NUNULUM-995156 format. One record per residue (C-alpha): residue number from 1; residue in one letter; x, y, z. Coordinates in steps of 0.5 Angstrom, whole numbers. Each point is the difference from the previous one (the first is absolute). Example, Ala and Ser with C-alpha at 12.3 -4.5 7.8 and 13.67 -1.06 7.14 Angstrom:
<atom num="1" residuo="A" east="25" north="-9" up="16"/>
<atom num="2" residuo="S" east="2" north="7" up="-2"/>
***
This chain:
<atom num="1" residuo="M" east="-70" north="67" up="96"/>
<atom num="2" residuo="V" east="1" north="-3" up="-7"/>
<atom num="3" residuo="T" east="6" north="-4" up="-2"/>
<atom num="4" residuo="T" east="2" north="-2" up="-6"/>
<atom num="5" residuo="D" east="5" north="-7" up="-1"/>
<atom num="6" residuo="K" east="6" north="2" up="-4"/>
<atom num="7" residuo="P" east="3" north="-5" up="-4"/>
<atom num="8" residuo="H" east="6" north="-4" up="3"/>
<atom num="9" residuo="P" east="7" north="2" up="-4"/>
<atom num="10" residuo="R" east="2" north="-6" up="-4"/>
<atom num="11" residuo="S" east="6" north="-4" up="3"/>
<atom num="12" residuo="T" east="7" north="1" up="-3"/>
<atom num="13" residuo="L" east="6" north="-5" up="-1"/>
<atom num="14" residuo="R" east="3" north="5" up="6"/>
<atom num="15" residuo="D" east="-6" north="-2" up="5"/>
<atom num="16" residuo="V" east="2" north="-7" up="-2"/>
<atom num="17" residuo="A" east="7" north="0" up="1"/>
<atom num="18" residuo="R" east="-1" north="5" up="7"/>
<atom num="19" residuo="L" east="-4" north="-6" up="3"/>
<atom num="20" residuo="A" east="4" north="-6" up="-2"/>
<atom num="21" residuo="G" east="6" north="4" up="2"/>
<atom num="22" residuo="V" east="4" north="-1" up="-7"/>
<atom num="23" residuo="S" east="2" north="5" up="-5"/>
<atom num="24" residuo="V" east="-5" north="2" up="-6"/>
<atom num="25" residuo="A" east="5" north="-3" up="-5"/>
<atom num="26" residuo="T" east="0" north="-7" up="4"/>
<atom num="27" residuo="A" east="-8" north="1" up="1"/>
<atom num="28" residuo="S" east="-1" north="1" up="-7"/>
<atom num="29" residuo="K" east="5" north="-7" up="-2"/>
<atom num="30" residuo="A" east="-4" north="-4" up="5"/>
<atom num="31" residuo="L" east="-7" north="2" up="-3"/>
<atom num="32" residuo="N" east="2" north="-1" up="-7"/>
<atom num="33" residuo="G" east="3" north="-7" up="2"/>
<atom num="34" residuo="R" east="8" north="2" up="-1"/>
<atom num="35" residuo="D" east="4" north="-6" up="2"/>
<atom num="36" residuo="Q" east="5" north="5" up="4"/>
<atom num="37" residuo="V" east="-5" north="0" up="6"/>
<atom num="38" residuo="H" east="1" north="-5" up="6"/>
<atom num="39" residuo="P" east="-7" north="-4" up="1"/>
<atom num="40" residuo="E" east="-1" north="3" up="7"/>
<atom num="41" residuo="T" east="1" north="7" up="-3"/>
<atom num="42" residuo="R" east="-5" north="-1" up="-6"/>
<atom num="43" residuo="A" east="-5" north="-3" up="5"/>
<atom num="44" residuo="R" east="0" north="6" up="5"/>
<atom num="45" residuo="V" east="-1" north="5" up="-6"/>
<atom num="46" residuo="L" east="-6" north="-4" up="-3"/>
<atom num="47" residuo="V" east="-3" north="0" up="7"/>
<atom num="48" residuo="A" east="2" north="8" up="0"/>
<atom num="49" residuo="A" east="-3" north="1" up="-7"/>
<atom num="50" residuo="E" east="-7" north="-4" up="2"/>
<atom num="51" residuo="R" east="0" north="4" up="7"/>
<atom num="52" residuo="V" east="0" north="7" up="-4"/>
<atom num="53" residuo="S" east="-4" north="-3" up="-6"/>
<atom num="54" residuo="F" east="5" north="2" up="-4"/>
<atom num="55" residuo="T" east="-1" north="-1" up="-8"/>
<atom num="56" residuo="P" east="6" north="1" up="-4"/>
<atom num="57" residuo="N" east="-1" north="5" up="-6"/>
<atom num="58" residuo="A" east="0" north="-4" up="-6"/>
<atom num="59" residuo="L" east="5" north="6" up="-4"/>
<atom num="60" residuo="A" east="4" north="0" up="6"/>
<atom num="61" residuo="R" east="1" north="-7" up="0"/>
<atom num="62" residuo="G" east="2" north="-1" up="-7"/>
<atom num="63" residuo="L" east="5" north="6" up="1"/>
<atom num="64" residuo="L" east="3" north="-4" up="5"/>
<atom num="65" residuo="T" east="0" north="-7" up="-3"/>
<atom num="66" residuo="G" east="0" north="2" up="-7"/>
<atom num="67" residuo="Q" east="-6" north="-4" up="-1"/>
<atom num="68" residuo="T" east="-7" north="3" up="-2"/>
<atom num="69" residuo="G" east="-5" north="-6" up="2"/>
<atom num="70" residuo="T" east="-3" north="0" up="-7"/>
<atom num="71" residuo="V" east="1" north="-6" up="-5"/>
<atom num="72" residuo="G" east="-3" north="0" up="-7"/>
<atom num="73" residuo="L" east="-4" north="-5" up="-3"/>
<atom num="74" residuo="I" east="0" north="-1" up="-8"/>
<atom num="75" residuo="T" east="-5" north="-5" up="-3"/>
<atom num="76" residuo="G" east="-1" north="-2" up="-7"/>
<atom num="77" residuo="D" east="-7" north="-1" up="1"/>
<atom num="78" residuo="L" east="-4" north="3" up="5"/>
<atom num="79" residuo="D" east="-6" north="-3" up="-2"/>
<atom num="80" residuo="G" east="3" north="-7" up="-1"/>
<atom num="81" residuo="R" east="-2" north="-6" up="4"/>
<atom num="82" residuo="F" east="7" north="-1" up="3"/>
<atom num="83" residuo="S" east="2" north="7" up="1"/>
<atom num="84" residuo="L" east="-5" north="2" up="5"/>
<atom num="85" residuo="P" east="1" north="-6" up="6"/>
<atom num="86" residuo="I" east="8" north="1" up="-1"/>
<atom num="87" residuo="L" east="-1" north="8" up="1"/>
<atom num="88" residuo="R" east="-5" north="-2" up="6"/>
<atom num="89" residuo="G" east="5" north="-4" up="3"/>
<atom num="90" residuo="A" east="6" north="5" up="-1"/>
<atom num="91" residuo="E" east="-4" north="6" up="3"/>
<atom num="92" residuo="D" east="-2" north="-4" up="6"/>
<atom num="93" residuo="A" east="7" north="-2" up="2"/>
<atom num="94" residuo="F" east="2" north="7" up="-1"/>
<atom num="95" residuo="G" east="-6" north="3" up="4"/>
<atom num="96" residuo="K" east="3" north="-5" up="6"/>
<atom num="97" residuo="G" east="7" north="3" up="-1"/>
<atom num="98" residuo="K" east="-3" north="7" up="0"/>
<atom num="99" residuo="M" east="2" north="2" up="-8"/>
<atom num="100" residuo="S" east="-4" north="3" up="-5"/>
<atom num="101" residuo="A" east="-1" north="-2" up="-7"/>
<atom num="102" residuo="F" east="-1" north="4" up="-6"/>
<atom num="103" residuo="L" east="-3" north="-5" up="-5"/>
<atom num="104" residuo="C" east="1" north="1" up="-8"/>
<atom num="105" residuo="D" east="-4" north="-3" up="-6"/>
<atom num="106" residuo="A" east="5" north="-1" up="-6"/>
<atom num="107" residuo="R" east="-6" north="-4" up="-4"/>
<atom num="108" residuo="G" east="6" north="-4" up="-3"/>
<atom num="109" residuo="D" east="3" north="6" up="-4"/>
<atom num="110" residuo="A" east="7" north="1" up="1"/>
<atom num="111" residuo="I" east="0" north="8" up="-1"/>
<atom num="112" residuo="R" east="-5" north="0" up="5"/>
<atom num="113" residuo="E" east="4" north="-4" up="5"/>
<atom num="114" residuo="K" east="6" north="4" up="-1"/>
<atom num="115" residuo="Y" east="-4" north="6" up="2"/>
<atom num="116" residuo="H" east="-3" north="-3" up="6"/>
<atom num="117" residuo="L" east="7" north="-2" up="2"/>
<atom num="118" residuo="D" east="3" north="7" up="-1"/>
<atom num="119" residuo="A" east="-6" north="3" up="4"/>
<atom num="120" residuo="L" east="1" north="-5" up="6"/>
<atom num="121" residuo="L" east="8" north="1" up="0"/>
<atom num="122" residuo="S" east="-1" north="8" up="0"/>
<atom num="123" residuo="R" east="-5" north="-1" up="6"/>
<atom num="124" residuo="H" east="7" north="-4" up="4"/>
<atom num="125" residuo="V" east="-4" north="-6" up="1"/>
<atom num="126" residuo="D" east="4" north="-5" up="4"/>
<atom num="127" residuo="G" east="-1" north="-6" up="-5"/>
<atom num="128" residuo="L" east="-4" north="-3" up="-5"/>
<atom num="129" residuo="I" east="-5" north="-6" up="-2"/>
<atom num="130" residuo="V" east="-1" north="-2" up="-7"/>
<atom num="131" residuo="V" east="-6" north="-4" up="-1"/>
<atom num="132" residuo="G" east="-1" north="-4" up="-7"/>
<atom num="133" residuo="S" east="-6" north="-2" up="-3"/>
<atom num="134" residuo="R" east="2" north="-7" up="-2"/>
<atom num="135" residuo="T" east="6" north="-4" up="2"/>
<atom num="136" residuo="D" east="4" north="1" up="-6"/>
<atom num="137" residuo="P" east="7" north="3" up="1"/>
<atom num="138" residuo="R" east="0" north="8" up="-1"/>
<atom num="139" residuo="P" east="5" north="5" up="-1"/>
<atom num="140" residuo="S" east="4" north="2" up="6"/>
<atom num="141" residuo="L" east="0" north="8" up="2"/>
<atom num="142" residuo="G" east="7" north="0" up="0"/>
<atom num="143" residuo="R" east="6" north="-1" up="5"/>
<atom num="144" residuo="N" east="1" north="7" up="2"/>
<atom num="145" residuo="L" east="-6" north="2" up="3"/>
<atom num="146" residuo="P" east="1" north="4" up="7"/>
<atom num="147" residuo="V" east="-5" north="-5" up="4"/>
<atom num="148" residuo="P" east="-1" north="-7" up="0"/>
<atom num="149" residuo="I" east="-5" north="-4" up="-4"/>
<atom num="150" residuo="V" east="-4" north="-6" up="1"/>
<atom num="151" residuo="Y" east="-3" north="-3" up="-7"/>
<atom num="152" residuo="V" east="-7" north="-4" up="2"/>
<atom num="153" residuo="Y" east="-4" north="-5" up="-4"/>
<atom num="154" residuo="A" east="4" north="1" up="-7"/>
<atom num="155" residuo="L" east="8" north="-1" up="1"/>
<atom num="156" residuo="S" east="5" north="5" up="-2"/>
<atom num="157" residuo="T" east="5" north="-2" up="-6"/>
<atom num="158" residuo="D" east="6" north="2" up="5"/>
<atom num="159" residuo="E" east="2" north="-5" up="4"/>
<atom num="160" residuo="N" east="3" north="5" up="5"/>
<atom num="161" residuo="D" east="-7" north="3" up="1"/>
<atom num="162" residuo="L" east="-5" north="-4" up="6"/>
<atom num="163" residuo="S" east="-6" north="-3" up="-3"/>
<atom num="164" residuo="L" east="-5" north="-3" up="4"/>
<atom num="165" residuo="V" east="-5" north="-5" up="-4"/>
<atom num="166" residuo="P" east="-5" north="-6" up="1"/>
<atom num="167" residuo="D" east="3" north="-7" up="-1"/>
<atom num="168" residuo="N" east="-5" north="-2" up="-6"/>
<atom num="169" residuo="V" east="5" north="-6" up="-1"/>
<atom num="170" residuo="K" east="-1" north="-3" up="7"/>
<atom num="171" residuo="G" east="-8" north="3" up="0"/>
<atom num="172" residuo="G" east="-1" north="-5" up="-6"/>
<atom num="173" residuo="A" east="4" north="-6" up="3"/>
<atom num="174" residuo="D" east="-4" north="1" up="6"/>
<atom num="175" residuo="S" east="-7" north="0" up="-4"/>
<atom num="176" residuo="V" east="2" north="-7" up="-3"/>
<atom num="177" residuo="E" east="2" north="-2" up="7"/>
<atom num="178" residuo="F" east="-6" north="2" up="3"/>
<atom num="179" residuo="L" east="-4" north="-4" up="-6"/>
<atom num="180" residuo="V" east="4" north="-6" up="1"/>
<atom num="181" residuo="S" east="-1" north="0" up="7"/>
<atom num="182" residuo="R" east="-7" north="-1" up="-1"/>
<atom num="183" residuo="G" east="1" north="-6" up="-5"/>
<atom num="184" residuo="R" east="0" north="4" up="-6"/>
<atom num="185" residuo="R" east="4" north="-3" up="-6"/>
<atom num="186" residuo="N" east="-2" north="2" up="-7"/>
<atom num="187" residuo="I" east="1" north="7" up="1"/>
<atom num="188" residuo="A" east="-1" north="6" up="-5"/>
<atom num="189" residuo="H" east="3" north="7" up="-1"/>
<atom num="190" residuo="I" east="-4" north="6" up="-3"/>
<atom num="191" residuo="T" east="4" north="6" up="0"/>
<atom num="192" residuo="G" east="0" north="7" up="-3"/>
<atom num="193" residuo="E" east="5" north="4" up="-5"/>
<atom num="194" residuo="I" east="6" north="-4" up="-1"/>
<atom num="195" residuo="G" east="4" north="6" up="0"/>
<atom num="196" residuo="Y" east="-1" north="2" up="7"/>
<atom num="197" residuo="A" east="5" north="-2" up="5"/>
<atom num="198" residuo="A" east="-5" north="-2" up="5"/>
<atom num="199" residuo="S" east="-3" north="-5" up="-5"/>
<atom num="200" residuo="Q" east="7" north="-3" up="-1"/>
<atom num="201" residuo="D" east="2" north="0" up="7"/>
<atom num="202" residuo="R" east="-7" north="-4" up="2"/>
<atom num="203" residuo="A" east="1" north="-5" up="-5"/>
<atom num="204" residuo="R" east="7" north="-1" up="1"/>
<atom num="205" residuo="G" east="-2" north="-2" up="8"/>
<atom num="206" residuo="I" east="-6" north="-4" up="-2"/>
<atom num="207" residuo="E" east="4" north="-4" up="-5"/>
<atom num="208" residuo="G" east="6" north="-1" up="4"/>
<atom num="209" residuo="A" east="-5" north="-2" up="6"/>
<atom num="210" residuo="M" east="-3" north="-5" up="-5"/>
<atom num="211" residuo="S" east="6" north="-3" up="-2"/>
<atom num="212" residuo="N" east="2" north="-1" up="7"/>
<atom num="213" residuo="H" east="-6" north="-5" up="1"/>
<atom num="214" residuo="G" east="1" north="-3" up="-6"/>
<atom num="215" residuo="L" east="-6" north="3" up="-4"/>
<atom num="216" residuo="S" east="-1" north="4" up="-6"/>
<atom num="217" residuo="L" east="-5" north="6" up="-1"/>
<atom num="218" residuo="V" east="-6" north="-3" up="-4"/>
<atom num="219" residuo="G" east="1" north="4" up="-7"/>
<atom num="220" residuo="G" east="6" north="4" up="2"/>
<atom num="221" residuo="A" east="0" north="7" up="3"/>
<atom num="222" residuo="Q" east="-6" north="4" up="-4"/>
<atom num="223" residuo="F" east="2" north="7" up="-1"/>
<atom num="224" residuo="G" east="-5" north="5" up="-2"/>
<atom num="225" residuo="S" east="-3" north="7" up="3"/>
<atom num="226" residuo="W" east="-2" north="2" up="7"/>
<atom num="227" residuo="T" east="-7" north="0" up="-1"/>
<atom num="228" residuo="E" east="-6" north="-5" up="2"/>
<atom num="229" residuo="Q" east="-2" north="-1" up="-7"/>
<atom num="230" residuo="W" east="7" north="-3" up="-2"/>
<atom num="231" residuo="G" east="-1" north="-4" up="7"/>
<atom num="232" residuo="R" east="-7" north="-3" up="-3"/>
<atom num="233" residuo="N" east="3" north="-1" up="-7"/>
<atom num="234" residuo="A" east="6" north="-4" up="3"/>
<atom num="235" residuo="A" east="-4" north="-4" up="5"/>
<atom num="236" residuo="A" east="-5" north="-2" up="-6"/>
<atom num="237" residuo="Q" east="5" north="-3" up="-4"/>
<atom num="238" residuo="L" east="4" north="-3" up="6"/>
<atom num="239" residuo="I" east="-6" north="-4" up="2"/>
<atom num="240" residuo="E" east="-2" north="-2" up="-7"/>
<atom num="241" residuo="Q" east="7" north="-3" up="-1"/>
<atom num="242" residuo="H" east="2" north="-2" up="7"/>
<atom num="243" residuo="P" east="-6" north="-3" up="4"/>
<atom num="244" residuo="E" east="5" north="-3" up="5"/>
<atom num="245" residuo="V" east="2" north="7" up="2"/>
<atom num="246" residuo="D" east="-1" north="1" up="8"/>
<atom num="247" residuo="G" east="3" north="7" up="1"/>
<atom num="248" residuo="I" east="1" north="6" up="-3"/>
<atom num="249" residuo="L" east="5" north="6" up="2"/>
<atom num="250" residuo="C" east="-1" north="6" up="-3"/>
<atom num="251" residuo="G" east="4" north="6" up="-1"/>
<atom num="252" residuo="N" east="-5" north="5" up="3"/>
<atom num="253" residuo="D" east="-6" north="1" up="4"/>
<atom num="254" residuo="Q" east="-4" north="2" up="-7"/>
<atom num="255" residuo="I" east="2" north="-6" up="-4"/>
<atom num="256" residuo="A" east="-1" north="-4" up="6"/>
<atom num="257" residuo="R" east="-8" north="2" up="0"/>
<atom num="258" residuo="G" east="-1" north="-1" up="-7"/>
<atom num="259" residuo="A" east="3" north="-7" up="0"/>
<atom num="260" residuo="L" east="-4" north="-1" up="7"/>
<atom num="261" residuo="E" east="-7" north="2" up="-4"/>
<atom num="262" residuo="T" east="2" north="-5" up="-6"/>
<atom num="263" residuo="V" east="1" north="-6" up="4"/>
<atom num="264" residuo="R" east="-6" north="1" up="4"/>
<atom num="265" residuo="E" east="-4" north="1" up="-6"/>
<atom num="266" residuo="A" east="3" north="-6" up="-3"/>
<atom num="267" residuo="G" east="-3" north="-4" up="6"/>
<atom num="268" residuo="W" east="7" north="-1" up="4"/>
<atom num="269" residuo="A" east="-1" north="0" up="7"/>
<atom num="270" residuo="V" east="5" north="5" up="4"/>
<atom num="271" residuo="P" east="4" north="-2" up="3"/>
<atom num="272" residuo="G" east="-3" north="-7" up="0"/>
<atom num="273" residuo="R" east="3" north="-2" up="-7"/>
<atom num="274" residuo="V" east="4" north="6" up="-1"/>
<atom num="275" residuo="S" east="4" north="5" up="4"/>
<atom num="276" residuo="V" east="1" north="8" up="-2"/>
<atom num="277" residuo="M" east="5" north="5" up="2"/>
<atom num="278" residuo="G" east="1" north="7" up="-1"/>
<atom num="279" residuo="Y" east="6" north="5" up="1"/>
<atom num="280" residuo="D" east="0" north="7" up="3"/>
<atom num="281" residuo="N" east="-5" north="-1" up="5"/>
<atom num="282" residuo="W" east="-5" north="5" up="-3"/>
<atom num="283" residuo="E" east="-6" north="0" up="5"/>
<atom num="284" residuo="V" east="-5" north="3" up="-5"/>
<atom num="285" residuo="F" east="2" north="-6" up="-4"/>
<atom num="286" residuo="T" east="1" north="-6" up="5"/>
<atom num="287" residuo="T" east="-5" north="1" up="5"/>
<atom num="288" residuo="G" east="-5" north="2" up="-6"/>
<atom num="289" residuo="S" east="1" north="-6" up="-3"/>
<atom num="290" residuo="R" east="-5" north="-6" up="1"/>
<atom num="291" residuo="P" east="3" north="-4" up="3"/>
<atom num="292" residuo="Q" east="5" north="5" up="3"/>
<atom num="293" residuo="L" east="7" north="-1" up="-3"/>
<atom num="294" residuo="T" east="6" north="-2" up="3"/>
<atom num="295" residuo="S" east="6" north="5" up="-2"/>
<atom num="296" residuo="V" east="7" north="1" up="1"/>
<atom num="297" residuo="D" east="1" north="7" up="4"/>
<atom num="298" residuo="M" east="7" north="4" up="-2"/>
<atom num="299" residuo="N" east="0" north="3" up="7"/>
<atom num="300" residuo="L" east="0" north="7" up="-3"/>
<atom num="301" residuo="E" east="-1" north="4" up="6"/>
<atom num="302" residuo="E" east="5" north="-4" up="4"/>
<atom num="303" residuo="L" east="5" north="2" up="-6"/>
<atom num="304" residuo="G" east="-2" north="7" up="0"/>
<atom num="305" residuo="A" east="2" north="0" up="8"/>
<atom num="306" residuo="L" east="6" north="-4" up="-1"/>
<atom num="307" residuo="A" east="2" north="6" up="-6"/>
<atom num="308" residuo="A" east="-1" north="5" up="6"/>
<atom num="309" residuo="H" east="4" north="-4" up="5"/>
<atom num="310" residuo="R" east="6" north="-1" up="-5"/>
<atom num="311" residuo="L" east="0" north="8" up="-2"/>
<atom num="312" residuo="F" east="0" north="2" up="7"/>
<atom num="313" residuo="E" east="6" north="-5" up="1"/>
<atom num="314" residuo="A" east="3" north="4" up="-6"/>
<atom num="315" residuo="I" east="-1" north="7" up="2"/>
<atom num="316" residuo="N" east="4" north="-2" up="7"/>
<atom num="317" residuo="G" east="6" north="-3" up="-4"/>
<atom num="318" residuo="D" east="-2" north="-7" up="-1"/>
<atom num="319" residuo="S" east="-1" north="-1" up="-7"/>
<atom num="320" residuo="R" east="-1" north="-6" up="-4"/>
<atom num="321" residuo="S" east="0" north="-2" up="-7"/>
<atom num="322" residuo="G" east="-2" north="-6" up="-5"/>
<atom num="323" residuo="V" east="-7" north="-3" up="0"/>
<atom num="324" residuo="E" east="-4" north="-2" up="6"/>
<atom num="325" residuo="S" east="-6" north="-5" up="-1"/>
<atom num="326" residuo="L" east="-6" north="0" up="5"/>
<atom num="327" residuo="P" east="-4" north="-7" up="0"/>
<atom num="328" residuo="C" east="-7" north="0" up="-2"/>
<atom num="329" residuo="R" east="-5" north="-4" up="4"/>
<atom num="330" residuo="I" east="-6" north="-4" up="-2"/>
<atom num="331" residuo="V" east="-7" north="2" up="2"/>
<atom num="332" residuo="P" east="-5" north="-7" up="0"/>
<atom num="333" residuo="R" east="-7" north="1" up="-2"/>
<atom num="334" residuo="E" east="-5" north="-5" up="-2"/>
<atom num="335" residuo="T" east="2" north="-1" up="-7"/>
<atom num="336" residuo="T" east="6" north="-5" up="2"/>
***
């Protein structure tokens, strides 16, 4: 005799309600986290759902809650060093919350960004995260959009929006405290383009911390480009004009690696005679340097995860506004 296994019919919300001894409406509210359900009733419904292996249909759940379980991620620079870890952190957090994300790359083009925005809204996403390619303020997408938005890395120009950014001012200050705690007093600062908010914020934090210790930057803040070559050129001039320098803070890891190569070629022991620190903790530079480079990490994945959590809160009615700064952290390596 030949038998064939017939597929078990899929469990329904009605099956869950019958087993839990509640109405279909109450079972739906319990499974969707509504506040109107007594905790004991919710627990009974959850147990019943597990016993019958009930998996809610996403479309039906969306009709009941007014949500689709999807969010949009718009970045201005998908190839960028800073966008990817932010997006990775956000996507990990969305995965834990059983949300799906649509990722769009505007490539720094306002027209393309508007096209992606319209496309995401047409899909009825529950919210949006907008990731900038640099920390300079960017135009708001507007106040009249039908879903909440969180801006990350680049803050919105509208104070009514919620913007999440790394605290570069404190990151700069912390780098000074780190070197001072290791006995450094004659500290220089080589950084990137003067027009970048990141350059200005880090310089402000560094100068403030130096002042708090009664110290002044050797040679003042030196602005240039975000390249290794600038790091080499600036460091060569620095050690020639200020041989007393015993610490060099750099605006990013590329600058720091260029500076590090120059001082070592000059015969200066690192970190014996001079300590060198980078910024961004880009491991291709920090761990590839010899010796390995101490750097400030902006905690970008944590920033992305926080953006996802804030968007979850806004979707559930707990919206915020203003600017929220996330602390950076120092990753010590051999150059200090």
